[in-house]
VEXPADO-110243 format. One record per residue (C-alpha): residue number from 1; x, y, z. Coordinates in steps of 0.05 Angstrom, whole numbers, plus 32768, in hexadecimal, padded with zeros to 4 digits. Each point is the difference from the previous one (the first is absolute). Layout:
# residues N
+-----+------+------+------+
| pos |    X |    Y |    Z |
+-----+------+------+------+
| NUM |    X |    Y |    Z |
...
+-----+------+------+------+
This chain:
# residues 340
+-----+------+------+------+
| pos |    X |    Y |    Z |
+-----+------+------+------+
|   1 | 7941 | 811C | 7D53 |
|   2 | 8020 | 7FBE | 8013 |
|   3 | 803C | 8012 | 7FD6 |
|   4 | 8007 | 8043 | 8022 |
|   5 | 7FFC | 7FE1 | 8045 |
|   6 | 8034 | 7FCC | 7FED |
|   7 | 802E | 8036 | 7FE6 |
|   8 | 7FF5 | 802A | 803E |
|   9 | 800F | 7FC4 | 802C |
|  10 | 8040 | 7FF2 | 7FDA |
|  11 | 8016 | 8048 | 8008 |
|  12 | 7FF0 | 7FFF | 804A |
|  13 | 8025 | 7FBE | 800B |
|  14 | 803A | 8018 | 7FD7 |
|  15 | 8004 | 8040 | 8029 |
|  16 | 7FF9 | 7FDB | 8042 |
|  17 | 8034 | 7FCD | 7FEB |
|  18 | 8031 | 8036 | 7FEC |
|  19 | 7FF3 | 8024 | 8042 |
|  20 | 800B | 7FC1 | 8028 |
|  21 | 803F | 7FF1 | 7FDA |
|  22 | 8019 | 8046 | 800C |
|  23 | 7FF0 | 7FFB | 804B |
|  24 | 8022 | 7FBC | 8002 |
|  25 | 803F | 8019 | 7FDD |
|  26 | 8001 | 803E | 802C |
|  27 | 7FF9 | 7FD4 | 803E |
|  28 | 803A | 7FD5 | 7FEA |
|  29 | 802B | 803E | 7FF4 |
|  30 | 7FED | 801D | 8044 |
|  31 | 800F | 7FBD | 8021 |
|  32 | 8044 | 7FFE | 7FDF |
|  33 | 800F | 8047 | 8015 |
|  34 | 7FEA | 7FF2 | 8048 |
|  35 | 8028 | 7FBF | 8003 |
|  36 | 803D | 8024 | 7FE7 |
|  37 | 7FF4 | 8038 | 8032 |
|  38 | 7FF9 | 7FD1 | 803B |
|  39 | 803D | 7FD7 | 7FEA |
|  40 | 8029 | 803F | 7FFD |
|  41 | 7FE4 | 8018 | 8042 |
|  42 | 8011 | 7FBC | 801F |
|  43 | 8047 | 8003 | 7FE4 |
|  44 | 8009 | 8047 | 801A |
|  45 | 7FE6 | 7FEB | 8044 |
|  46 | 802C | 7FC2 | 8001 |
|  47 | 803D | 802A | 7FEE |
|  48 | 7FEE | 8033 | 8036 |
|  49 | 7FF7 | 7FC9 | 8034 |
|  50 | 8040 | 7FDF | 7FEA |
|  51 | 8028 | 8040 | 8005 |
|  52 | 7FE1 | 8010 | 8043 |
|  53 | 8012 | 7FBA | 8018 |
|  54 | 8048 | 8009 | 7FE8 |
|  55 | 8006 | 8041 | 8025 |
|  56 | 7FE3 | 7FE1 | 803F |
|  57 | 8031 | 7FC5 | 7FFD |
|  58 | 803B | 802E | 7FF4 |
|  59 | 7FEB | 802A | 803B |
|  60 | 7FFB | 7FC2 | 802C |
|  61 | 8046 | 7FEA | 7FEB |
|  62 | 8019 | 8044 | 8019 |
|  63 | 7FDA | 7FF4 | 8041 |
|  64 | 8021 | 7FBB | 8006 |
|  65 | 8045 | 8020 | 7FF5 |
|  66 | 7FF0 | 8033 | 8036 |
|  67 | 7FF0 | 7FC8 | 8031 |
|  68 | 8047 | 7FE5 | 7FF7 |
|  69 | 801E | 8046 | 8008 |
|  70 | 7FDA | 8008 | 8042 |
|  71 | 801A | 7FBD | 8019 |
|  72 | 8047 | 8012 | 7FED |
|  73 | 7FFA | 8044 | 8022 |
|  74 | 7FE3 | 7FE2 | 803F |
|  75 | 8034 | 7FCC | 800F |
|  76 | 803A | 802A | 7FE5 |
|  77 | 7FEF | 8035 | 8034 |
|  78 | 7FFD | 7FCD | 8037 |
|  79 | 8041 | 7FDC | 7FED |
|  80 | 8025 | 8042 | 7FF5 |
|  81 | 7FEC | 8019 | 8045 |
|  82 | 801A | 7FBF | 801E |
|  83 | 8041 | 7FFD | 7FDA |
|  84 | 8015 | 8049 | 8000 |
|  85 | 7FF0 | 8013 | 8048 |
|  86 | 803B | 7FDD | 801F |
|  87 | 7FD4 | 7FCB | 8020 |
|  88 | 8022 | 7FCA | 7FD7 |
|  89 | 8041 | 8022 | 7FEC |
|  90 | 8016 | 800F | 8047 |
|  91 | 7FF9 | 7FB8 | 8016 |
|  92 | 800F | 7FD1 | 7FC7 |
|  93 | 7FFA | 7FB9 | 801C |
|  94 | 8040 | 7FDA | 800C |
|  95 | 7FE9 | 7FC5 | 8029 |
|  96 | 7FC8 | 7FCE | 7FF5 |
|  97 | 7FD9 | 801C | 803A |
|  98 | 8004 | 8046 | 7FE2 |
|  99 | 7FEB | 7FE5 | 7FBC |
| 100 | 7FC3 | 7FDF | 801F |
| 101 | 7FEB | 8040 | 8024 |
| 102 | 8007 | 802B | 7FC2 |
| 103 | 7FDC | 7FCB | 7FD6 |
| 104 | 7FC4 | 8009 | 802E |
| 105 | 7FFF | 804A | 7FF2 |
| 106 | 8005 | 7FF4 | 7FB5 |
| 107 | 7FC9 | 7FCC | 8001 |
| 108 | 7FD2 | 8032 | 8021 |
| 109 | 800F | 8031 | 7FC8 |
| 110 | 7FF2 | 7FC8 | 7FCE |
| 111 | 7FBD | 7FF2 | 801F |
| 112 | 7FEB | 8049 | 8003 |
| 113 | 8012 | 800C | 7FB7 |
| 114 | 7FE9 | 7FBD | 7FE3 |
| 115 | 8047 | 7FF0 | 7FEB |
| 116 | 8020 | 7FBD | 7FEF |
| 117 | 8048 | 800F | 8010 |
| 118 | 802E | 8032 | 8022 |
| 119 | 804A | 7FF3 | 7FF9 |
| 120 | 803A | 8028 | 801C |
| 121 | 8043 | 8002 | 7FDB |
| 122 | 8044 | 801F | 800F |
| 123 | 8028 | 802F | 7FD5 |
| 124 | 8017 | 7FC6 | 7FD3 |
| 125 | 7FB9 | 7FE6 | 7FF8 |
| 126 | 800B | 7FC4 | 802C |
| 127 | 7FC4 | 7FEB | 8029 |
| 128 | 8000 | 8016 | 8049 |
| 129 | 7FB9 | 7FEB | 8011 |
| 130 | 7FC2 | 7FE3 | 7FE1 |
| 131 | 7FC0 | 800D | 8025 |
| 132 | 7FE3 | 7FBD | 7FEB |
| 133 | 803F | 7FD8 | 8010 |
| 134 | 8031 | 8022 | 8030 |
| 135 | 802C | 7FC2 | 8000 |
| 136 | 8011 | 8009 | 7FB5 |
| 137 | 8032 | 8038 | 7FF8 |
| 138 | 8045 | 8010 | 7FE4 |
| 139 | 7FEF | 7FED | 7FB8 |
| 140 | 7FFF | 802E | 7FC2 |
| 141 | 7FC1 | 7FE3 | 7FE0 |
| 142 | 7FE4 | 8046 | 7FEF |
| 143 | 8041 | 8014 | 7FDE |
| 144 | 8006 | 7FC7 | 7FD0 |
| 145 | 7FEB | 8000 | 7FB6 |
| 146 | 7FD0 | 7FC9 | 7FEE |
| 147 | 7FF6 | 7FE9 | 7FB8 |
| 148 | 7FC1 | 7FE0 | 7FE4 |
| 149 | 7FF7 | 800E | 7FB5 |
| 150 | 7FBA | 7FE3 | 7FFD |
| 151 | 7FE6 | 8024 | 803E |
| 152 | 802E | 803B | 800D |
| 153 | 8008 | 8020 | 8045 |
| 154 | 800F | 8046 | 8018 |
| 155 | 8043 | 8017 | 801C |
| 156 | 7FF5 | 800A | 804B |
| 157 | 804A | 800F | 8005 |
| 158 | 7FF6 | 8043 | 7FDB |
| 159 | 7FC8 | 8012 | 8030 |
| 160 | 802B | 7FF0 | 803D |
| 161 | 803C | 8026 | 7FE5 |
| 162 | 7FD7 | 803F | 7FF3 |
| 163 | 7FE1 | 7FFC | 8046 |
| 164 | 8046 | 7FFC | 801E |
| 165 | 8010 | 8042 | 7FDE |
| 166 | 7FC7 | 8023 | 8024 |
| 167 | 7FC5 | 7FF7 | 7FD1 |
| 168 | 7FBB | 7FE5 | 8011 |
| 169 | 7FE9 | 7FD0 | 7FC9 |
| 170 | 7FB7 | 7FED | 7FF2 |
| 171 | 7FF9 | 7FCE | 7FC8 |
| 172 | 7FE2 | 7FBF | 7FE7 |
| 173 | 8030 | 7FC6 | 7FFB |
| 174 | 7FFE | 7FBA | 7FE2 |
| 175 | 8025 | 7FDD | 8038 |
| 176 | 802A | 7FC2 | 7FF3 |
| 177 | 7FEB | 7FBE | 8020 |
| 178 | 8044 | 7FFC | 8024 |
| 179 | 7FF1 | 8041 | 8025 |
| 180 | 7FB9 | 7FEA | 8011 |
| 181 | 801B | 7FC0 | 801D |
| 182 | 8030 | 8026 | 802E |
| 183 | 7FC6 | 802C | 8017 |
| 184 | 7FD2 | 7FC3 | 800C |
| 185 | 7FD0 | 8017 | 7FC9 |
| 186 | 800D | 7FCB | 7FCB |
| 187 | 7FC2 | 7FD6 | 8010 |
| 188 | 7FD3 | 803D | 8003 |
| 189 | 801B | 8018 | 7FBD |
| 190 | 7FFB | 7FBE | 7FDA |
| 191 | 7FC3 | 7FFD | 7FD2 |
| 192 | 7FEC | 7FC3 | 7FD7 |
| 193 | 7FF4 | 8014 | 7FB7 |
| 194 | 7FBA | 7FEC | 7FE8 |
| 195 | 7FDE | 7FF5 | 7FBD |
| 196 | 7FCB | 8035 | 7FF3 |
| 197 | 7FC6 | 7FEC | 7FD3 |
| 198 | 7FEF | 8046 | 7FEC |
| 199 | 7FC5 | 7FFD | 7FD0 |
| 200 | 8017 | 7FE3 | 7FBD |
| 201 | 8049 | 8008 | 8014 |
| 202 | 8023 | 7FD0 | 802F |
| 203 | 8040 | 801D | 801E |
| 204 | 8027 | 7FC2 | 8013 |
| 205 | 803C | 7FF8 | 802D |
| 206 | 8031 | 7FC7 | 800B |
| 207 | 7FEA | 7FD2 | 803A |
| 208 | 801D | 8009 | 8046 |
| 209 | 8020 | 8043 | 7FED |
| 210 | 8006 | 8037 | 8035 |
| 211 | 800D | 804A | 8000 |
| 212 | 8035 | 8005 | 8036 |
| 213 | 8013 | 8049 | 7FFC |
| 214 | 7FDE | 8033 | 802B |
| 215 | 7FE3 | 8043 | 7FEC |
| 216 | 800F | 802F | 803A |
| 217 | 7FF1 | 8047 | 8012 |
| 218 | 8044 | 8013 | 801C |
| 219 | 8019 | 803B | 8028 |
| 220 | 804A | 8009 | 8011 |
| 221 | 8019 | 8037 | 802E |
| 222 | 8043 | 8011 | 8020 |
| 223 | 800A | 7FEF | 804A |
| 224 | 801B | 803D | 8024 |
| 225 | 801B | 800C | 8045 |
| 226 | 7FE4 | 8037 | 802B |
| 227 | 8039 | 802C | 7FE7 |
| 228 | 7FED | 7FF4 | 7FB7 |
| 229 | 8035 | 7FCE | 7FEA |
| 230 | 7FED | 7FC7 | 7FD3 |
| 231 | 8010 | 7FBC | 801C |
| 232 | 7FD6 | 7FD3 | 7FD4 |
| 233 | 7FBD | 7FFA | 7FDD |
| 234 | 7FBB | 7FE2 | 800D |
| 235 | 7FDC | 7FDB | 7FC8 |
| 236 | 7FB6 | 7FF6 | 800B |
| 237 | 7FCF | 7FDF | 7FD2 |
| 238 | 7FB9 | 7FEA | 7FF6 |
| 239 | 7FFA | 7FBF | 7FD7 |
| 240 | 7FC5 | 8005 | 7FD0 |
| 241 | 7FFE | 7FB6 | 7FEC |
| 242 | 7FBD | 7FE4 | 801A |
| 243 | 7FF1 | 8042 | 8024 |
| 244 | 7FB8 | 8009 | 7FEC |
| 245 | 7FF1 | 803A | 802F |
| 246 | 8015 | 8038 | 7FCF |
| 247 | 7FD8 | 7FE5 | 7FC4 |
| 248 | 7FC3 | 7FF0 | 802B |
| 249 | 8000 | 8045 | 8021 |
| 250 | 8005 | 801F | 7FBB |
| 251 | 7FC7 | 7FD7 | 7FE4 |
| 252 | 7FD5 | 8013 | 803C |
| 253 | 800E | 8049 | 7FF1 |
| 254 | 7FF3 | 8003 | 7FB4 |
| 255 | 7FDD | 7FBC | 7FF1 |
| 256 | 8031 | 7FEF | 7FC8 |
| 257 | 802B | 7FC2 | 7FFD |
| 258 | 8049 | 800A | 8014 |
| 259 | 8040 | 7FD8 | 7FF6 |
| 260 | 804A | 8006 | 8010 |
| 261 | 8030 | 7FDD | 7FD1 |
| 262 | 8048 | 7FEB | 800B |
| 263 | 801A | 7FF9 | 7FBA |
| 264 | 7FC5 | 7FDD | 7FDD |
| 265 | 7FE7 | 7FDC | 803F |
| 266 | 7FC4 | 8015 | 8029 |
| 267 | 801A | 8003 | 8047 |
| 268 | 7FC4 | 8024 | 801F |
| 269 | 7FBC | 8008 | 7FE0 |
| 270 | 7FB5 | 8003 | 800B |
| 271 | 7FF2 | 7FD6 | 7FC2 |
| 272 | 7FE4 | 7FBB | 800D |
| 273 | 8007 | 7FC7 | 7FCD |
| 274 | 7FBB | 7FEC | 7FE8 |
| 275 | 800F | 7FC3 | 7FD5 |
| 276 | 8031 | 7FC7 | 7FF7 |
| 277 | 8029 | 7FD9 | 8033 |
| 278 | 800C | 803E | 802B |
| 279 | 7FB7 | 8015 | 8002 |
| 280 | 7FED | 8026 | 803F |
| 281 | 8048 | 8012 | 8012 |
| 282 | 801D | 8046 | 8003 |
| 283 | 8028 | 8009 | 7FBF |
| 284 | 8044 | 8003 | 8023 |
| 285 | 8035 | 7FE1 | 7FD4 |
| 286 | 7FDB | 800A | 7FBF |
| 287 | 8023 | 8026 | 7FC9 |
| 288 | 7FF7 | 8042 | 7FDC |
| 289 | 7FEC | 7FF8 | 7FB7 |
| 290 | 8039 | 8009 | 7FCF |
| 291 | 7FE3 | 803E | 7FDD |
| 292 | 8001 | 802B | 803E |
| 293 | 8042 | 7FE2 | 8019 |
| 294 | 8027 | 8014 | 7FC2 |
| 295 | 7FED | 804A | 8006 |
| 296 | 8007 | 8003 | 804B |
| 297 | 8047 | 7FE2 | 7FFC |
| 298 | 8012 | 803F | 7FD7 |
| 299 | 7FE6 | 802C | 8039 |
| 300 | 7FC1 | 8015 | 7FDC |
| 301 | 7FBC | 8007 | 8023 |
| 302 | 7FCD | 7FD4 | 7FDE |
| 303 | 7FB5 | 8009 | 7FFA |
| 304 | 7FD9 | 7FC9 | 7FDC |
| 305 | 7FC1 | 7FD7 | 8000 |
| 306 | 800C | 7FB6 | 800F |
| 307 | 7FD8 | 7FC4 | 8014 |
| 308 | 8006 | 7FEB | 8049 |
| 309 | 7FD8 | 7FC3 | 8016 |
| 310 | 7FD8 | 8005 | 7FC0 |
| 311 | 7FEC | 8048 | 800D |
| 312 | 8016 | 803B | 7FD6 |
| 313 | 8026 | 802E | 802E |
| 314 | 801F | 8044 | 7FF7 |
| 315 | 8042 | 8002 | 8023 |
| 316 | 803B | 802F | 800B |
| 317 | 8046 | 7FEA | 8012 |
| 318 | 8038 | 802B | 801D |
| 319 | 8048 | 7FE5 | 8002 |
| 320 | 8025 | 7FFC | 8042 |
| 321 | 804A | 8015 | 7FFE |
| 322 | 8038 | 7FEF | 8030 |
| 323 | 8037 | 802E | 8019 |
| 324 | 8027 | 7FF7 | 7FBF |
| 325 | 7FC1 | 8012 | 7FD8 |
| 326 | 7FF7 | 7FB9 | 7FE6 |
| 327 | 7FBA | 7FE5 | 7FF6 |
| 328 | 7FF4 | 7FCA | 8034 |
| 329 | 7FB4 | 7FFB | 8001 |
| 330 | 7FC0 | 8026 | 7FF8 |
| 331 | 7FBF | 8014 | 8022 |
| 332 | 7FBD | 7FF4 | 7FDE |
| 333 | 7FBA | 801C | 8007 |
| 334 | 7FC6 | 7FE0 | 7FDA |
| 335 | 7FB5 | 800B | 7FF7 |
| 336 | 7FD0 | 7FD3 | 7FDB |
| 337 | 7FE1 | 8022 | 7FC4 |
| 338 | 7FBB | 7FEC | 801B |
| 339 | 800C | 8030 | 803A |
| 340 | 8013 | 803B | 7FD5 |
+-----+------+------+------+
């Protein structure tokens, strides 16, 4: 009897042990399957969220571009009405008193349209009147070609020449420091380049180096008499260097970070430096990373994930072209991955 009970116990224990081992192995298999399932589900969800974020950022870049188109349309309409109605063309100023009176009219148009300059030129492109400085006239600063291989500038001469043939021009322009000085905008345009400690990457710049060009939204229209004859042209512009209103308004609208670049330099941005010697400052004067700059310089839109202030950020860049279709800068919209 004892032998039978012992044998029965062994059989029971063997059966129970085998059953427990089977359950354990089955549990491990199920756990592996579930882990693989959730990993794949997580990867699919991450890809979906990433693609949705990319679409959102691309959409917001288009909204940013539309904001510039609206600004162009607004002040082009205003300047065209002023220059082609005969109000200027019928009474081109010839004396200093007349220049001062017309400068007052142009300054009011500047104020209403948030412009930085309105300059009147004759049929040869010589300056008749500057709204900001009516005492400076008779020069051909807008008609000269300026050369700067390291930081190229746009040809304003081409813009003026086409306006004098009857066209209305709306374009971005990288304006030479010499023109900005004549218009009294050189100090407003100058931006000190800054080192940007951007996560593991430090984008360094030479000390005491300035961006002295200006990125300008420029409109040029013919000046007509009341009988329709062309007697000159008006060149109006909004300087974007240090003008934070556009990027701040855009961020308030869509909640994404926004930047305007002149070449590779941030000239208007909502990004704040969070580390290093420039901590707490708006990132004006910091540089675009080389990877995006190379592709943008070829005129290609860029969408990529980068690190900004130590935070992984999905961003989209759109090149800005001047009147000659040369790349002179870019606009940027970025959203931290944590917000996607």
